[in-house]
N, C-alpha and C positions, 0 to 999 in steps of 0.2 A: 190716807184713804187707799184701800186695796181694790184691785180689779178682780172680778170673778165672773163665772158664767152660771146662768140659771137655765135649766131645761124644763119645759112644761109640756104636759100632754093635757089637752082640754077638748071639750065639746066646742065645735065651731059655732060661735054666736056673733051677731052683728056688732055688739058693743064690747066684745071681749078685750080687744087691744086697748080701748079706752080705760076699762076697769083695771087692767094690769099696769098700764103706765101711770095711772093716777095713784095706785097703791105704792108703786116705787117712788114716785115724786113726793108723796105724803111722808114717806119715811126718810127722805133726804138722799136718795140714790140718784146718780146721774147715769142715764142710758147712753152707752157708747155704740152699741150695735143691736139690731133687732131683726130676727129672721122668723118669718111666719110661713108655714107650709101646710096646706090642706092635704091630709092623707086620704080622706074619704069625705063623703057628704057631711058627716057629723063629727069628724075628728080633726084636730089640728096639732101640729108639733111646733113648738115655739122655742127659739134659742135667744137668750138675752145676754149681752155682755154689759155689765154695769160696774160702776165704782161707788164705793161707800164705806162706811165704818164696818170693820170686821165684826164687832160685837153685835151689830144689828142684822147680820146675815141670817141667823137662825130665826129671828123675829119676822123678817120679811118672808121667809119660806113658810112659816106657820100661817101668816096672813094670806099668802097666795093660795095655800091649800084650803083655806076656808071659803074662798070664792066658789060659788056653786057650780060653775062650769069647769073648774080645774079638776082633773082626775089625779095628777101627780105633779109635784114641784120638787126638783132636786138641784143642788148646787155643786159645782166642781171647782 
């Protein structure tokens, strides 16, 4: 299992953290660190350090980008 970082820009919504963590859990990723910062009333920057299978990294990025509040999801 590899460790990598995911950076998200999203609309700030009440259930956003729940939906993101549920998606990661459903795909078998373990969250090691989670940073949530509200930039303005409607925008949030999220940094996640997670471990999981490398071949599923692109899949989780596609899934996160499909969530309606997510503006952008990238991995480093």
